[in-house]
C-alpha positions as CSV (number, residue, x, y, z in Angstrom):
1,M,-62.9,-49.3,70.3
2,F,-66.1,-47.3,70.0
3,I,-66.1,-43.9,70.9
4,P,-69.7,-42.5,71.6
5,P,-70.5,-39.7,69.1
6,S,-71.8,-37.4,72.2
7,L,-68.1,-37.8,73.4
8,V,-66.6,-36.6,70.2
9,I,-69.1,-33.6,69.9
10,L,-68.5,-32.6,73.5
11,F,-64.9,-33.3,72.9
12,T,-64.6,-30.8,69.4
13,S,-67.0,-28.3,70.9
14,T,-64.2,-27.9,74.0
15,S,-61.1,-27.5,71.7
16,L,-63.1,-24.4,69.8
17,M,-64.3,-22.9,73.0
18,V,-60.6,-23.2,74.4
19,T,-59.2,-22.3,70.6
20,L,-61.8,-19.3,70.1
21,S,-60.8,-18.1,73.4
22,F,-57.4,-18.3,72.8
23,F,-57.5,-16.4,69.6
24,C,-59.6,-13.5,71.2
25,E,-56.8,-13.4,74.0
26,F,-54.0,-12.9,71.5
27,T,-55.8,-10.4,69.3
28,R,-56.5,-8.0,72.1
29,N,-53.1,-8.3,73.4
30,T,-51.6,-7.0,69.9
31,G,-54.2,-5.2,68.4
32,F,-54.1,-7.7,65.4
33,F,-56.9,-6.4,63.6
34,T,-56.6,-3.0,65.1
35,G,-53.1,-2.0,63.6
36,R,-52.5,-0.5,67.3
37,P,-50.0,-3.0,69.0
38,G,-50.9,-4.0,72.4
39,L,-53.7,-1.4,72.9
40,K,-55.9,-1.5,75.5
41,K,-58.5,0.8,76.6
42,K,-58.6,2.5,79.9
43,S,-61.6,3.6,81.8
44,V,-62.2,7.2,83.0
45,E,-61.9,5.5,87.0
46,E,-58.7,4.7,85.7
47,A,-57.7,7.8,84.3
48,A,-58.6,9.4,87.3
49,G,-56.5,7.2,89.7
50,M,-59.0,4.5,91.1
51,S,-56.6,1.7,89.3
52,E,-53.2,2.1,87.9
53,P,-52.1,3.2,86.0
54,T,-52.9,6.9,86.4
55,A,-53.7,9.3,83.7
56,S,-50.6,11.3,84.5
57,H,-48.1,8.9,84.3
58,V,-49.4,7.9,81.0
59,H,-49.1,11.1,79.9
60,N,-45.8,11.9,81.3
61,E,-44.3,8.2,81.1
62,S,-45.7,7.5,77.4
63,C,-48.2,10.0,75.9
64,T,-46.8,10.4,72.2
65,H,-50.4,11.9,70.7
66,I,-53.4,13.7,72.3
67,H,-56.4,13.8,69.6
68,S,-60.0,15.3,70.7
69,V,-63.3,13.4,70.6
70,G,-66.2,15.7,71.5
71,D,-65.5,16.6,75.1
72,R,-63.0,13.8,76.1
73,T,-59.3,13.4,74.9
74,Q,-58.0,10.2,73.7
75,V,-54.3,9.8,75.2
76,M,-52.4,7.5,72.9
77,G,-48.9,6.2,74.6
78,I,-46.2,3.9,73.3
79,D,-43.4,2.7,76.0
80,H,-41.2,-0.4,76.4
81,G,-44.6,-2.4,77.5
82,G,-46.5,-1.4,74.9
83,A,-49.1,1.1,73.8
84,S,-52.0,2.3,76.3
85,E,-55.4,4.9,75.6
86,V,-57.2,6.5,78.1
87,E,-59.7,8.6,78.0
88,V,-59.5,12.5,80.3
89,E,-62.5,14.3,80.8
90,G,-62.5,18.5,80.6
91,D,-60.2,18.5,77.5
92,P,-61.2,20.7,74.7
93,S,-62.4,19.7,71.4
94,P,-61.1,21.1,68.6
95,A,-63.4,23.6,68.2
96,H,-63.0,24.8,71.6
97,R,-58.9,24.8,71.5
98,V,-57.2,28.3,71.1
99,V,-55.8,28.5,67.8
100,L,-54.7,31.6,66.2
101,P,-53.4,32.9,62.9
102,S,-50.0,33.2,64.5
103,N,-49.9,29.7,65.6
104,V,-50.2,28.5,61.8
105,L,-48.8,30.7,59.5
106,P,-46.0,34.0,60.3
107,L,-47.1,37.5,60.3
108,D,-45.7,40.2,59.2
109,S,-46.8,43.5,60.6
110,N,-46.2,44.6,56.8
111,M,-48.0,41.9,54.8
112,Q,-51.5,42.6,52.8
113,E,-52.7,39.4,52.4
114,L,-53.7,36.8,55.4
115,V,-54.7,34.0,54.0
116,W,-55.5,30.2,55.5
117,V,-57.6,27.7,54.4
118,G,-58.2,25.0,57.6
119,T,-58.7,22.0,55.1
120,Q,-54.5,22.6,54.6
121,G,-53.5,21.6,58.0
122,Q,-54.2,23.1,61.5
123,K,-57.9,25.3,62.1
124,I,-58.2,28.0,63.3
125,T,-60.8,29.3,66.2
126,I,-60.0,32.6,67.3
127,I,-59.7,35.8,65.5
128,D,-57.1,37.7,67.7
129,G,-53.3,38.6,67.9
130,I,-53.5,40.5,64.3
131,S,-53.8,44.5,65.4
132,H,-50.2,45.0,64.6
133,L,-51.0,44.2,60.5
134,K,-51.9,47.8,59.7
135,F,-51.2,47.5,56.2
136,L,-53.8,44.3,56.2
137,K,-56.5,44.3,52.9
138,V,-57.4,40.4,52.6
139,L,-58.3,38.4,55.7
140,C,-59.0,35.0,54.2
141,L,-59.8,32.2,56.8
142,R,-62.0,29.7,54.8
143,S,-62.6,25.8,56.5
144,N,-61.8,26.7,60.0
145,L,-63.3,26.6,63.5
146,L,-64.5,30.2,63.8
147,R,-67.4,30.7,66.4
148,S,-67.0,34.4,66.3
149,M,-66.0,37.5,64.0
150,V,-64.8,39.1,66.9
151,G,-61.2,40.6,66.7
152,V,-61.9,41.3,63.3
153,G,-62.5,45.2,64.2
154,S,-58.2,45.1,65.0
155,V,-57.8,45.1,61.3
156,K,-61.0,47.6,60.0
157,V,-59.1,50.7,59.3
158,S,-57.7,49.0,56.1
159,L,-59.6,45.5,55.1
160,E,-61.2,45.7,52.0
161,E,-61.7,42.1,52.0
162,L,-62.8,39.2,54.2
163,E,-63.9,35.9,53.4
164,L,-64.9,33.3,56.2
165,Y,-66.7,30.9,54.3
166,D,-67.3,27.5,56.0
167,N,-66.8,28.2,59.9
168,L,-69.0,28.1,62.8
169,L,-70.7,31.6,62.9
170,R,-73.7,32.4,64.1
171,E,-74.1,36.2,63.3
172,L,-72.6,39.0,62.0
173,E,-69.8,41.0,64.5
174,D,-67.3,43.2,65.3
175,L,-67.8,45.2,62.0
176,D,-68.2,48.9,63.5
177,G,-65.9,51.1,61.3
178,A,-65.0,48.7,58.7
179,N,-65.8,51.4,56.5
180,K,-63.3,50.0,53.6
181,L,-64.5,46.8,53.3
182,R,-65.9,45.7,49.8
183,L,-66.3,42.3,50.1
184,L,-67.6,39.7,52.5
185,D,-68.0,35.6,52.4
186,V,-69.7,34.4,55.3
187,S,-71.4,31.3,53.3
188,Y,-72.0,28.1,54.7
189,N,-72.1,29.2,58.6
190,R,-75.0,28.8,60.7
191,I,-75.9,32.7,60.7
192,A,-79.9,33.0,61.1
193,T,-79.7,37.3,61.1
194,L,-78.0,39.8,59.0
195,E,-78.5,42.6,61.7
196,G,-74.9,43.1,62.3
197,L,-74.7,44.5,58.8
198,A,-77.1,46.9,59.5
199,G,-76.0,50.7,59.4
200,R,-72.5,49.2,58.8
201,C,-69.8,48.5,55.8
202,P,-70.8,51.7,53.5
203,A,-68.4,50.7,50.9
204,L,-70.0,46.9,50.8
205,E,-69.9,45.5,46.8
206,V,-70.5,42.0,47.5
207,L,-72.1,40.1,49.7
208,Y,-71.9,36.4,50.2
209,C,-74.0,34.4,52.4
210,A,-75.2,31.2,50.7
211,S,-76.3,28.4,52.7
212,N,-77.0,29.9,56.3
213,R,-79.9,29.5,58.8
214,L,-81.8,32.6,57.4
215,K,-85.8,33.0,57.8
216,D,-86.7,36.5,58.3
217,P,-87.1,39.1,55.6
218,L,-84.6,41.8,55.7
219,P,-86.0,45.2,56.3
220,G,-83.3,48.1,57.2
221,V,-80.4,45.8,56.8
222,F,-78.9,46.9,54.2
223,S,-79.2,50.6,54.9
224,A,-75.5,51.9,54.8
225,C,-74.8,49.7,51.7
226,A,-78.1,50.4,49.5
227,L,-76.2,52.1,47.0
228,T,-72.5,50.5,46.5
229,L,-73.6,46.9,46.6
230,T,-73.4,45.3,43.1
231,R,-73.7,41.6,43.9
232,L,-76.0,39.5,46.5
233,D,-75.6,35.9,46.8
234,L,-78.2,34.8,49.4
235,G,-79.0,31.0,48.3
236,S,-80.0,28.0,50.1
237,N,-81.5,29.7,52.9
238,S,-85.1,29.9,54.0
239,L,-86.2,33.3,53.1
240,P,-89.6,33.9,52.7
241,S,-89.9,36.6,50.6
242,M,-87.7,39.4,48.9
243,E,-88.7,42.4,51.3
244,G,-85.8,44.2,52.1
245,L,-84.0,44.0,48.7
246,E,-86.1,46.8,47.1
247,C,-83.5,49.7,48.3
248,L,-80.7,48.2,46.4
249,V,-81.1,50.6,43.3
250,N,-77.4,49.8,41.7
251,L,-77.5,45.9,42.3
252,E,-76.7,43.3,39.4
253,E,-76.6,40.3,40.3
254,L,-79.7,38.7,42.9
255,W,-78.9,34.7,43.8
256,L,-81.9,33.7,45.9
257,G,-82.3,29.8,44.7
258,K,-83.5,27.2,47.0
259,N,-85.6,29.5,49.6
260,K,-89.0,29.5,50.4
261,I,-90.5,32.7,48.1
262,T,-93.6,32.4,47.0
263,E,-93.8,35.4,44.7
264,I,-91.4,37.8,42.6
265,K,-91.8,41.3,44.6
266,G,-90.2,44.7,45.6
267,L,-87.6,44.1,42.5
268,Q,-89.4,47.5,40.9
269,A,-86.3,49.5,41.4
270,L,-83.7,47.1,40.5
271,S,-83.1,48.3,36.9
272,K,-79.7,47.9,36.7
273,L,-80.0,43.9,37.4
274,R,-78.4,41.8,34.9
275,I,-78.9,38.2,36.9
276,L,-81.9,36.8,39.0
277,D,-81.6,33.3,40.1
278,V,-85.1,32.4,41.9
279,Q,-85.1,28.6,41.3
280,S,-86.1,26.1,43.5
281,N,-88.8,28.5,45.2
282,R,-92.0,28.5,46.1
283,L,-93.0,30.2,42.9
284,T,-96.8,29.4,40.9
285,R,-96.6,32.6,38.3
286,I,-94.4,34.8,36.8
287,G,-94.5,38.5,38.2
288,G,-92.9,41.6,39.1
289,L,-90.9,42.0,36.4
290,G,-92.7,44.5,34.5
291,G,-94.8,44.1,31.0
292,G,-97.5,41.5,30.8
293,A,-101.1,42.9,30.4
294,S,-101.1,44.3,33.8
295,G,-98.1,46.5,32.9
296,E,-96.9,46.0,36.5
297,G,-93.9,47.7,37.5
298,I,-91.0,48.8,35.5
299,Q,-89.0,46.9,32.4
300,H,-85.8,45.6,33.5
301,P,-83.7,46.4,30.5
302,H,-80.9,44.9,31.4
303,L,-81.3,41.6,32.6
304,Q,-80.1,39.0,30.4
305,E,-80.0,35.8,32.9
306,L,-83.6,34.7,34.5
307,Y,-83.8,31.2,36.5
308,L,-86.9,30.2,37.6
309,G,-86.4,26.5,37.4
310,H,-88.3,23.9,39.8
311,Q,-91.4,25.7,40.7
312,G,-94.9,25.6,40.5
313,I,-95.0,27.8,36.8
314,T,-97.7,26.7,34.7
315,V,-97.8,29.5,32.7
316,L,-94.5,32.2,30.9
317,E,-95.7,35.4,31.1
318,G,-94.4,38.9,32.0
319,L,-91.2,38.6,29.9
320,D,-91.9,40.7,27.1
321,A,-90.3,43.2,29.2
322,L,-87.0,41.7,29.1
323,P,-85.2,42.7,25.8
324,A,-81.8,42.1,26.3
325,L,-82.9,38.8,27.4
326,K,-80.1,35.8,27.1
327,V,-80.1,33.2,29.4
328,F,-84.3,31.8,30.4
329,D,-84.4,28.6,32.4
330,C,-87.9,27.1,33.4
331,T,-86.4,23.4,33.8
332,G,-88.7,21.5,36.1
333,N,-91.9,23.0,35.8
334,A,-94.3,20.9,35.0
335,G,-97.5,22.6,34.3
336,V,-95.9,24.5,31.0
337,T,-97.5,23.2,28.3
338,E,-96.7,25.8,26.1
339,I,-93.7,28.1,25.0
340,R,-94.7,31.5,24.5
341,G,-93.8,34.9,26.2
342,L,-90.6,35.6,24.4
343,E,-92.1,37.6,21.8
344,G,-89.9,40.6,23.3
345,C,-87.0,38.8,23.9
346,P,-85.1,38.7,20.3
347,G,-81.3,38.3,21.7
348,L,-82.3,35.3,23.5
349,T,-79.1,32.3,22.9
350,D,-80.2,30.0,25.9
351,L,-83.9,28.1,26.6
352,W,-84.1,25.3,29.2
353,A,-87.0,23.9,29.4
354,G,-86.5,20.2,30.4
355,Y,-88.9,17.9,32.6
356,T,-91.8,20.5,31.4
357,G,-95.2,19.3,29.9
358,V,-94.6,20.9,26.5
359,A,-96.0,18.9,23.9
360,S,-96.6,20.5,20.8
361,F,-94.0,21.4,17.8
362,D,-95.6,24.3,16.6
363,S,-95.9,25.9,20.4
364,V,-91.8,25.3,20.3
365,L,-91.4,27.1,16.7
366,S,-93.8,29.8,17.4
367,G,-92.7,30.7,20.7
368,V,-89.3,31.2,19.7
369,A,-90.1,33.0,16.1
370,N,-88.7,36.3,17.5
371,C,-85.6,34.6,18.9
372,T,-83.0,34.6,15.7
373,S,-80.2,34.3,18.2
374,L,-81.2,31.0,19.8
375,Q,-78.2,28.7,19.8
376,V,-79.3,26.3,22.7
377,L,-82.1,24.2,23.7
378,Y,-83.0,21.7,26.5
379,L,-86.5,20.4,26.0
380,E,-85.3,16.4,27.2
381,H,-87.8,14.7,29.0
382,S,-90.9,16.3,27.9
383,P,-93.5,14.9,26.2
384,L,-92.6,16.2,23.1
385,A,-88.7,14.7,23.4
386,K,-90.5,11.4,22.8
387,D,-91.4,12.2,19.4
388,W,-89.4,10.6,16.6
389,E,-89.2,13.9,14.8
390,Y,-88.2,15.5,17.6
391,R,-84.4,16.2,16.4
392,I,-85.0,16.6,12.3
393,R,-88.3,19.6,12.9
394,L,-86.5,21.1,15.6
395,C,-83.2,21.5,13.8
396,R,-85.1,22.2,10.4
397,G,-87.5,24.9,11.7
398,I,-84.8,26.6,13.9
399,P,-81.7,27.4,12.0
400,S,-79.6,29.4,14.2
401,L,-79.6,26.5,16.6
402,E,-76.5,24.8,17.9
403,Q,-76.7,22.5,20.5
404,L,-80.4,20.4,21.3
405,D,-80.2,18.8,24.6
406,A,-76.6,17.9,25.6
407,T,-75.6,17.2,21.7
408,S,-74.7,19.1,19.5
409,V,-76.3,19.5,16.0
410,S,-73.3,20.3,13.9
411,R,-72.7,16.9,12.8
412,W,-76.1,16.6,11.5
413,S,-77.6,20.1,11.6
414,S,-76.6,20.6,7.4
415,S,-78.1,17.2,6.1
416,V,-81.9,18.4,8.1
417,K,-81.8,22.2,7.1
418,S,-81.3,21.1,3.8
419,S,-84.0,18.6,3.5
420,S,-87.5,20.4,2.1
421,S,-89.0,17.2,3.6
422,V,-88.5,14.4,6.4
423,E,-89.1,11.8,4.1
424,S,-86.1,12.8,2.1
425,I,-83.8,12.8,4.7
426,G,-84.5,9.0,5.1
427,G,-87.9,9.1,7.2
428,G,-87.6,7.5,10.6
429,G,-86.0,9.4,13.5
430,G,-83.9,6.5,14.0
431,Q,-81.9,6.8,11.2
432,V,-80.9,10.7,12.6
433,V,-78.7,10.4,15.4
């Protein structure tokens, strides 16, 4: 019997539609792909009582788990008829729930350290219920959901170290009377001002405030701890200048990487500096360290590490006033074409000048001639690094060199250093690894 093709197509299409409809209904009722058997999402109207079942019925009869999402709460329940999910408005999100230190770990009135890292379980949202810890010296609440420092003052008499790294803080507060506090770590928060530190914490030695939202100068902020602060980290903010730091006469480490600083200024009095990091800012010249033709400022006789990478610097200058310098980083300054100005740095051990415009062997060899202790040299991704004699000539010209770029020179340095000419060790650079 002949069957018209159109009838066959119609029959096939109808069968596919029926099959697809049945499959969709099956997966919706069984949760075949979601892994939640019998999961059906109820509307807010149903949860409010406009249709059955009500939210209170689901919560009282079958609720087994509550999970907050934004300003709603998903209530998951499993009963004999299957599971259900209801969205209820008004319940707090995790950041707004009341979770105290006493909710996550036992508190002993004689304890000296209270440490809780939020990544290991429940996150603390409020500092409260710790006033009875009269001997507490260390309070560490890292990676929690704290929006305020209120409550710290209840243990201010004995507190020496306070770490609130990776929270939701917007300002420094409740530090009045924290006269024994030596270390304060509030990095990775949302702090826009340090005014809460002004006139407080006279014993503070270490302050970490990296990766926040600081964007204004800091005059008067360190008035109380100007003579005690030895380490300061303000990296990854938006500070436009170094204003306010000139009073830190005993500072030994200053970390200011990834800000918007345009010049090194106001550091003349910081003669005890050992480490200065100003990389990834907006410098166009090296100044403010003393020395140079202008002789500006005073020397920094104790400075050992100077990081000035990734700027717009074109000339290496003003470094002759740094006799103790051991590590100098000028990586990523494409305008730098010569290694110079290091005559007054005889103890230099590490010179990082990769991704610059250095193209001359004579510039490098003459520039480090007085650096008799140079062990590590980076010139990768510079025009000079493309020369076929690159490794041979630098190794022969710098006898103390132990590492060139990321490669140790020990396995081939002896043959290179003992040769009197390039030809005597095989000619082409391809033969020397």
